[in-house]
N, C-alpha and C positions, 0 to 999 in steps of 0.2 A: 142623466135620466132621473135620478132621485130628486134633483131640484125641481124638475118639471112636475113630478108627482106631489112634492110638497106644496108647490104653487097651486096646483089643481085642488089639493086638499084644503088649502087655506081659502081659496075662492069658494069652494063648495060649502064649507062650514059657514063662512060669512054670508053666503047667499041664502042658505036654508035656515040660518040661525040655530044651528045644531052644535052641541058641544059634548056629545055622547062619547064615552070612553070606548064603546064597542065599535064605533065607526059610523059611517053615513052612506046612504045610497041615493042615487039620482037616476031617474029614467027620463029620456027625452030624445028628441031628434038631433042627430049629429049633423051639423050644418057648417058650410063654409063656401064662399064663392071661389072661383078658380085662383085668384090672386092670393087669398087667405090660405087656401089649401097648399099652394106652392111654398108659401112662407112659413107654414106650420101653425097657423091659427085656426082653431075650430071652436064652435059653440055647441053646448049641450043644453037643451031646453031653451029658456029665454034669458037666464041670468048667469050662466056659467061659461067661462072660457077656458080652453086648454091650449097651452103653447107647447110645442115640441120642436126638437131640433130637426130641421129639414134633412132628409136622407137617412134618418134613423129607422130602425124596424117599426117602432111605434108610429112614426110619421106615415110610413107606407100603409100600415094597418088602418089608421084613421082616414087616409085618403081613399082606401078601398071601401070603407064602410060609410063614407059621407052620404047623407041623405037617408040613412037608416035609423031606426030607433035603437038606442044603445042603453046599457046600464053601466053606470060608473059606481064602483064601490071603493070607498076609502076606509081602511081599517089599520089599526096598529100592527106593525110587524112583530112576529114572534121572536123575541130576543133571547129565548132560553136555549 
């Protein structure tokens, strides 16, 4: 699951051109056609893609909220 979040973070930062140490936020429509949903591919807004492992809790959450506006927040983990 961490690799999916790292992948999403990389795409988000590249898409928005952000390199802030505090994190980044994106709001947009969570979208996927039926095949994409089943395979774990979702898009947020127009330029960001999220891949998740089919059958995972995150996959189910994304499937349940497809078609809704969502907020994706990427921020450094507290390592203290």
